[in-house]
C-alpha positions as CSV (number, residue, x, y, z in Angstrom):
1,G,-20.4,-0.8,4.2
2,Y,-18.0,0.5,6.7
3,S,-17.0,-0.5,10.2
4,D,-14.6,0.9,12.8
5,D,-13.7,-2.6,13.8
6,W,-10.6,-2.8,11.7
7,K,-9.3,-6.0,13.3
8,K,-12.3,-7.7,11.6
9,Y,-12.6,-5.5,8.5
10,G,-9.1,-4.5,7.4
11,L,-10.3,-2.8,4.2
12,C,-12.1,-0.2,6.4
13,E,-8.7,0.9,7.8
14,E,-7.6,1.7,4.3
15,I,-10.9,3.5,3.5
16,Y,-10.5,5.7,6.6
17,T,-6.8,6.3,6.1
18,A,-6.8,7.1,2.4
19,F,-10.1,9.1,2.1
20,Q,-10.5,10.6,5.6
21,L,-7.0,11.3,6.8
22,Y,-5.0,11.8,3.6
23,K,-7.6,12.7,1.0
24,I,-6.0,10.5,-1.7
25,S,-7.4,8.5,-4.6
26,P,-7.8,6.3,-6.5
27,V,-7.7,3.1,-4.3
28,F,-8.9,-0.2,-5.7
29,F,-10.3,-2.6,-3.1
30,V,-10.7,-6.3,-3.3
31,N,-13.1,-7.8,-0.8
32,V,-12.7,-11.5,0.0
33,L,-15.3,-11.6,2.7
34,D,-18.2,-13.7,1.2
35,P,-21.5,-13.5,3.2
36,T,-22.7,-16.7,1.5
37,K,-19.7,-18.6,2.9
38,H,-18.1,-16.8,5.9
39,K,-21.1,-16.9,8.2
40,K,-22.6,-18.6,11.2
41,A,-26.2,-18.9,12.4
42,V,-27.8,-17.3,15.4
43,V,-30.8,-19.2,16.6
44,A,-34.2,-17.5,17.1
45,T,-34.0,-15.1,20.0
46,D,-36.5,-12.8,21.7
47,F,-36.2,-9.2,20.9
48,T,-38.2,-6.3,22.2
49,V,-39.8,-4.1,19.5
50,S,-39.1,-0.4,20.0
51,D,-40.6,2.3,17.7
52,N,-41.6,-0.5,15.3
53,Q,-38.0,-1.7,15.0
54,V,-35.7,-4.4,16.2
55,I,-32.0,-3.5,16.4
56,L,-29.5,-6.3,15.4
57,P,-25.7,-6.3,15.3
58,L,-24.0,-4.8,12.3
59,E,-22.7,-8.2,11.5
60,A,-26.2,-9.6,10.9
61,I,-26.8,-10.5,7.2
62,A,-29.9,-8.6,6.3
63,D,-31.3,-11.0,3.8
64,S,-31.0,-13.9,6.3
65,V,-33.2,-12.3,8.9
66,E,-36.3,-14.4,9.8
67,V,-39.0,-13.1,12.1
68,T,-41.2,-16.0,13.5
69,G,-44.7,-15.8,12.1
70,K,-44.0,-12.8,9.8
71,T,-43.1,-12.5,6.1
72,L,-40.2,-10.4,4.7
73,G,-41.5,-7.6,2.4
74,T,-45.1,-8.0,3.7
75,D,-44.7,-7.6,7.4
76,Y,-41.2,-6.2,7.8
77,D,-38.1,-5.0,5.9
78,T,-34.4,-4.9,6.8
79,F,-31.8,-2.2,6.2
80,Y,-28.5,-1.0,7.6
81,N,-27.7,2.2,9.4
82,D,-24.1,3.3,10.4
83,T,-23.9,1.0,13.4
84,N,-26.6,-1.8,13.1
85,C,-28.8,-4.0,11.0
86,V,-32.4,-2.8,11.5
87,V,-35.6,-4.8,11.2
88,E,-38.5,-2.4,10.6
89,F,-42.1,-3.6,10.8
90,L,-44.5,-2.2,8.2
91,E,-47.4,-2.1,10.6
92,D,-47.6,-1.1,14.2
93,T,-45.9,-3.8,16.3
94,T,-45.2,-4.0,20.0
95,G,-44.0,-6.6,22.5
96,T,-41.4,-9.2,21.7
97,V,-40.7,-11.1,18.6
98,K,-38.4,-14.0,17.8
99,V,-35.7,-13.3,15.3
100,A,-33.2,-15.7,13.7
101,Y,-30.4,-14.6,11.4
102,N,-26.9,-15.3,10.2
103,V,-23.9,-13.1,11.1
104,I,-20.8,-12.5,9.0
105,E,-17.7,-14.2,10.4
106,P,-14.5,-12.6,9.2
107,S,-12.4,-15.1,11.2
108,M,-13.4,-17.8,8.7
109,V,-11.4,-16.0,5.9
110,T,-8.3,-18.0,5.1
111,E,-4.9,-17.0,3.7
112,D,-5.7,-19.1,0.6
113,E,-8.7,-16.8,0.0
114,I,-6.6,-13.7,0.4
115,V,-4.0,-15.1,-2.0
116,G,-6.8,-16.2,-4.4
117,G,-6.1,-17.3,-8.0
118,Y,-7.9,-18.4,-11.1
119,S,-10.5,-21.1,-10.9
120,V,-10.7,-23.4,-14.0
121,T,-14.2,-24.5,-12.8
122,T,-15.8,-21.1,-12.3
123,H,-13.5,-19.2,-14.7
124,K,-13.3,-16.4,-12.0
125,T,-10.3,-14.7,-10.6
126,T,-10.1,-14.0,-6.9
127,G,-7.9,-12.4,-4.2
128,L,-4.5,-10.9,-5.0
129,E,-4.8,-12.3,-8.5
130,L,-7.3,-9.6,-9.3
131,I,-4.4,-7.1,-9.4
132,D,-4.1,-8.1,-13.0
133,S,-7.7,-7.0,-13.6
134,V,-7.2,-3.4,-12.5
135,F,-5.6,-2.0,-15.7
136,P,-7.9,-3.8,-18.2
137,K,-10.9,-2.5,-16.3
138,Y,-9.8,1.0,-15.3
139,T,-6.7,1.8,-17.3
140,T,-4.9,2.6,-14.1
141,V,-1.7,0.7,-13.1
142,P,-1.6,-0.3,-9.4
143,D,1.5,1.3,-7.8
144,L,1.3,0.2,-4.1
145,I,-0.1,-3.1,-2.9
146,L,-1.5,-3.4,0.6
147,C,-3.1,-6.2,2.6
148,P,-4.1,-4.8,6.0
149,N,-3.9,-7.4,8.9
150,W,-2.5,-10.1,6.5
151,S,0.8,-8.7,5.0
152,H,2.8,-10.1,7.9
153,D,1.9,-13.6,6.8
154,P,4.9,-15.0,4.8
155,E,2.7,-16.7,2.1
156,V,0.5,-13.6,1.6
157,A,3.6,-11.4,1.5
158,A,5.3,-13.6,-1.0
159,V,2.3,-13.4,-3.4
160,M,2.1,-9.7,-2.9
161,S,5.7,-9.4,-3.8
162,A,5.4,-11.7,-6.8
163,K,2.4,-9.6,-8.1
164,A,4.4,-6.4,-7.6
165,E,7.2,-7.8,-9.8
166,N,4.9,-8.5,-12.7
167,I,1.5,-6.9,-13.4
168,N,0.0,-7.7,-16.7
169,G,3.4,-8.8,-17.9
170,L,4.4,-5.2,-18.3
171,F,4.3,-3.2,-15.0
172,E,5.8,-3.3,-11.5
173,A,4.7,-2.0,-8.2
174,E,5.7,-2.1,-4.5
175,A,4.3,-4.4,-1.8
176,I,4.1,-2.6,1.5
177,L,4.2,-5.1,4.4
178,D,4.0,-5.1,8.2
179,V,6.0,-6.9,10.8
180,D,3.9,-9.2,13.0
181,C,3.7,-7.2,16.2
182,T,2.4,-9.9,18.5
183,E,4.5,-11.4,21.3
184,E,3.6,-15.0,20.4
185,T,4.6,-15.1,16.8
186,G,6.2,-11.8,15.9
187,A,8.5,-9.1,17.2
188,I,7.5,-6.5,19.8
189,Y,11.0,-5.0,20.5
190,Y,12.9,-3.3,17.8
191,T,16.0,-5.5,18.4
192,E,13.9,-8.6,17.5
193,V,12.8,-7.3,14.1
194,P,15.9,-8.1,11.9
195,E,15.8,-11.7,13.0
196,W,12.1,-12.0,12.4
197,K,12.5,-10.3,9.0
198,K,15.2,-12.8,8.0
199,K,13.4,-15.8,9.3
200,K,10.2,-14.9,7.3
201,N,12.2,-14.1,4.2
202,F,11.1,-10.5,3.8
203,T,14.1,-9.6,1.8
204,K,13.0,-8.5,-1.7
205,K,13.5,-5.3,-3.6
206,T,9.7,-5.1,-4.3
207,E,8.9,-5.1,-0.5
208,I,8.8,-2.2,1.9
209,L,8.6,-3.6,5.5
210,C,7.2,-1.6,8.3
211,F,7.4,-1.7,12.1
212,P,5.6,-1.2,14.5
213,K,1.9,0.0,14.3
214,V,0.9,3.6,14.9
215,A,-2.1,5.1,16.7
216,L,-4.1,8.3,16.5
217,G,-6.4,8.8,19.4
218,D,-8.3,5.6,19.9
219,R,-7.6,4.2,16.4
220,V,-4.7,1.8,15.8
221,F,-3.2,1.6,12.2
222,N,-1.0,-0.8,10.5
223,L,2.0,1.4,9.6
224,S,1.8,0.1,6.0
225,T,-1.5,1.8,5.4
226,Q,-0.2,5.1,6.7
227,L,3.0,4.8,4.8
228,A,1.2,4.1,1.6
229,A,-1.0,7.1,2.1
230,S,1.9,9.3,2.9
231,I,3.8,8.1,-0.2
232,S,0.8,8.9,-2.3
233,A,0.5,12.3,-0.7
234,V,4.1,13.1,-1.4
235,D,3.9,11.9,-5.0
236,N,0.9,14.2,-5.5
237,A,2.3,17.3,-3.8
238,T,3.0,20.1,-6.2
239,A,6.6,20.5,-5.0
240,Y,7.5,16.9,-5.8
241,G,6.0,16.6,-9.2
242,D,2.3,15.9,-9.3
243,G,2.4,12.1,-9.2
244,T,6.0,11.6,-9.9
245,P,7.6,9.3,-7.3
246,C,10.9,11.0,-7.2
247,E,10.8,12.0,-3.5
248,S,11.0,9.7,-0.5
249,A,8.2,9.9,2.0
250,S,10.7,9.4,4.8
251,N,10.7,12.3,7.3
252,K,7.3,13.4,6.0
253,G,4.4,13.7,8.3
254,I,2.0,10.8,9.2
255,Q,-1.2,11.0,11.1
256,A,-0.2,9.5,14.4
257,D,0.4,10.5,18.0
258,R,2.2,7.3,19.2
259,M,3.6,4.0,18.2
260,V,2.2,0.7,19.5
261,V,2.4,-3.1,19.1
262,A,-0.5,-5.4,18.7
263,D,-1.6,-5.5,22.4
264,G,-1.6,-1.7,22.5
265,S,1.6,-1.2,24.4
266,E,3.4,2.0,23.5
267,V,6.7,1.8,21.6
268,I,9.2,4.7,21.9
269,L,12.1,4.8,19.6
270,D,14.9,7.4,19.5
271,V,16.9,8.3,16.4
272,Q,19.6,5.6,17.0
273,Q,17.0,2.9,17.5
274,A,15.0,4.0,14.4
275,N,18.2,4.1,12.4
276,Y,19.0,0.5,13.6
277,L,15.7,-0.6,12.0
278,N,16.6,1.3,8.8
279,E,20.0,-0.3,8.6
280,N,18.2,-3.6,8.6
281,G,15.9,-2.7,5.7
282,V,12.8,-1.7,7.9
283,V,10.8,1.5,7.7
284,T,9.6,2.8,11.0
285,A,8.1,6.0,12.5
286,L,9.8,8.7,14.5
287,N,8.8,11.5,16.7
288,F,11.9,13.7,17.0
289,Y,11.5,17.3,16.0
290,N,8.7,17.8,13.4
291,G,6.1,15.5,14.9
292,F,5.5,11.9,13.8
293,V,7.0,11.0,10.5
294,S,7.8,7.8,8.6
295,W,11.5,7.1,8.9
296,G,13.5,5.1,6.4
297,N,14.2,5.0,2.7
298,Y,15.1,1.3,2.2
299,T,13.3,-1.6,0.7
300,A,13.4,-4.9,2.4
301,C,16.4,-6.1,0.2
302,Y,18.7,-3.8,2.2
303,P,21.4,-4.4,3.5
304,A,22.1,-7.6,1.5
305,D,21.5,-5.9,-1.9
306,T,23.9,-3.0,-2.5
307,D,22.4,-1.7,-5.7
308,M,20.8,1.7,-4.9
309,T,18.2,1.2,-7.7
310,N,16.9,-1.7,-5.6
311,Y,17.3,-0.5,-2.0
312,F,16.2,3.1,-2.2
313,Y,12.4,2.8,-2.6
314,C,12.1,6.3,-4.2
315,I,14.7,5.4,-6.9
316,N,13.2,1.9,-7.3
317,R,9.7,3.5,-7.8
318,M,11.1,6.1,-10.1
319,F,12.5,3.5,-12.5
320,K,9.2,1.7,-12.4
321,W,7.3,4.9,-13.0
322,V,9.5,5.9,-16.0
323,G,9.1,2.3,-17.4
324,K,5.3,2.5,-17.0
325,T,5.1,6.0,-18.6
326,L,7.2,4.9,-21.6
327,I,5.0,1.9,-22.2
328,L,1.7,3.8,-22.0
329,T,3.1,6.8,-24.0
330,Y,4.5,4.8,-26.9
331,W,2.0,1.9,-27.0
332,N,0.4,3.4,-30.2
333,Y,3.7,3.1,-32.0
334,L,3.6,-0.7,-31.8
335,D,3.2,-2.6,-35.2
336,R,4.2,0.4,-37.3
337,G,6.9,-0.3,-39.8
338,I,10.4,-0.1,-38.5
339,K,11.8,2.9,-40.4
340,R,14.6,5.3,-39.6
341,R,12.3,8.3,-39.4
342,L,10.1,6.5,-36.8
343,L,13.1,5.4,-34.7
344,D,14.5,9.0,-34.8
345,A,11.2,10.4,-33.8
346,I,10.9,8.1,-30.8
347,V,14.5,8.8,-29.6
348,Q,13.9,12.6,-30.0
349,S,10.6,12.4,-28.1
350,V,12.0,10.4,-25.2
351,N,15.0,12.6,-24.9
352,D,12.8,15.7,-24.8
353,W,10.7,14.1,-22.0
354,L,13.8,13.1,-20.0
355,S,15.2,16.6,-20.4
356,S,12.0,18.0,-19.0
357,L,12.2,15.7,-16.0
358,A,15.8,16.9,-15.4
359,T,14.7,20.5,-15.8
360,D,12.1,19.9,-13.1
361,E,14.7,18.2,-11.0
362,K,12.7,15.0,-10.9
363,I,15.9,13.3,-12.2
364,I,19.4,14.6,-12.2
365,G,19.8,13.7,-15.8
366,G,18.7,11.2,-18.5
367,R,19.0,10.2,-22.1
368,V,17.9,7.4,-24.5
369,E,20.2,5.8,-27.0
370,L,19.6,3.4,-29.9
371,N,22.8,1.3,-29.8
372,A,23.8,-0.8,-32.8
373,S,25.4,-3.4,-30.4
374,E,22.0,-4.0,-28.8
375,N,20.0,-4.2,-32.1
376,S,21.2,-7.1,-34.3
377,A,19.9,-7.5,-37.8
378,S,18.1,-10.7,-36.8
379,Q,16.5,-8.9,-33.9
380,L,15.3,-6.1,-36.1
381,A,14.1,-8.5,-38.7
382,A,12.0,-10.1,-36.0
383,G,10.4,-6.7,-35.2
384,I,12.3,-6.1,-31.9
385,V,13.9,-2.7,-31.3
386,R,15.8,-2.0,-28.0
387,F,16.0,1.6,-26.7
388,H,18.5,2.0,-23.9
389,I,17.5,4.5,-21.2
390,Y,20.2,6.1,-19.0
391,M,19.0,8.1,-16.0
392,T,19.8,9.1,-12.5
393,P,17.0,9.9,-10.0
394,P,18.1,11.8,-7.0
395,S,19.1,9.8,-3.9
396,P,17.5,10.9,-0.6
397,L,19.7,13.1,1.6
398,Q,20.1,10.6,4.5
399,K,23.0,12.2,6.3
400,M,24.6,15.6,6.8
401,D,27.9,16.1,8.5
402,F,28.6,19.5,9.9
403,V,32.3,19.8,10.8
404,L,32.9,22.3,13.7
405,E,36.3,23.8,14.1
406,Y,37.6,26.4,16.5
407,D,39.2,29.2,14.4
408,L,41.9,31.3,16.1
409,S,42.0,33.8,13.3
410,Y,38.8,35.4,14.6
411,L,40.6,36.1,18.0
412,E,43.5,37.6,16.1
413,A,41.1,39.9,14.3
414,L,40.1,41.4,17.7
415,V,43.4,43.1,18.1
416,A,44.4,43.6,14.5
417,A,45.2,47.2,13.5
C-alpha cells in the first residue's frame, strides 16, 4: 500500500518521488515493516455502522479485525481503500458494533532490522543485506542506495556504504545519505554540518551526503530521495547518454520550492553558503537563477581525499559504470582457453567501445592495454589475465573566471583616420 505519512512510511516518499515527480524506474524496495511483529492491540471499541461499513484507521491490520458476535467471511469482510481500512458487513447492519483490531506500529522498527543480515536459523536474508539479492533475481545492478529517514544514523550509513563498496563481490554503487536535521541530535545551521559530518564519520568515497531537507507544497522530502531521482533523470536524459552517468546532477533542477529542517523551519542559503557546504563534501540545494537545483559535485570523502576519481561523484560513478559494463559484456568469455586470438579480440572490442564513448563525449579518451609487466607466466598459467583500462571522464565545470579589462584601444579607434 501507500501512505502520505512519510515520517512513518519512508518507502512511500521514494515511491512518490521516483514514480510521480521524476518518472524514473526501476527502483527496488525492501520493506522491513512486519505486521506480525511491529504491531499493537486496540481493545474492542464501539463504532457506528454507516452504509453497512465501519471505517478504521489505515494502520489497522485487516486480518486482525474482530467484530464482537460476528464471523469474518460470513458476516463481514475487510479491505483497504486509499485512506482507511474498511469493515463491510455482508448483510444490512445498523447501530453500533464493537470492533477490536491490531495497528501497525512503525516506531517499533529498529536499526538492526534496517541493517538486517543473514539468519543461520531461518536461512533468510533481510534488510540492507538484500542488496546482494537484486542482481541474481532481476539481472539489474543497484546503482544508488537510499534509506529514507534512516540514512543519518551512523550504523545504517556505515552498512549502506559497505554494501555500496561490494555488491555480489563484483559491483559498486553509491550510498546517498542525509544529515540529521534535528536540533537535538543533528545540525540545523549550515555552519554546524561539517562538524556533524566529521563526528559521525561520513567521510567515504562511496557516500554522497545531503543537507538539508527540501519541500514542495505541503510535502517534505529527504534531499537524498530527490538527489537520487535527479541523478537518475540526468543519467537517462538523451543529451547525457541514455543511462551513462557521465554528467553530474549538480545545477540540474529538483522538484522543490523551499529548503527546510526537520521541524519545518525554512533554510535559505546563498551561493557562498552553499559553496561552503560543498567545500566540506556536502551536497545541498540552491535557488539562485534557474529555480531550485541540487548543488555540489563532491562525495563525502572531500576535502580529505584529493583523488578526483574518488571525490567527484560523476567521475566515481563513471568508473563504476564502466567496470560493471565490462563485467556484464565479457562474462561469456570466462573459461575459454587463453589464446592470443581471444586476447586480441577482447582488446580490440574494448578499444572500439571506449572509442565510441569518446566520440559521444561521455569520456574524453580511453584505451585498454594488455601489459606484459602485469601478466606474469605464473598468473597466466593460473588462468588470470589482467587488462589495464586507461580513461578520463570529464570533470564538472565548477568555476568560470571572466577577466574584465578596460581597453583604451577602443577609445583610440574613435578618432583614428
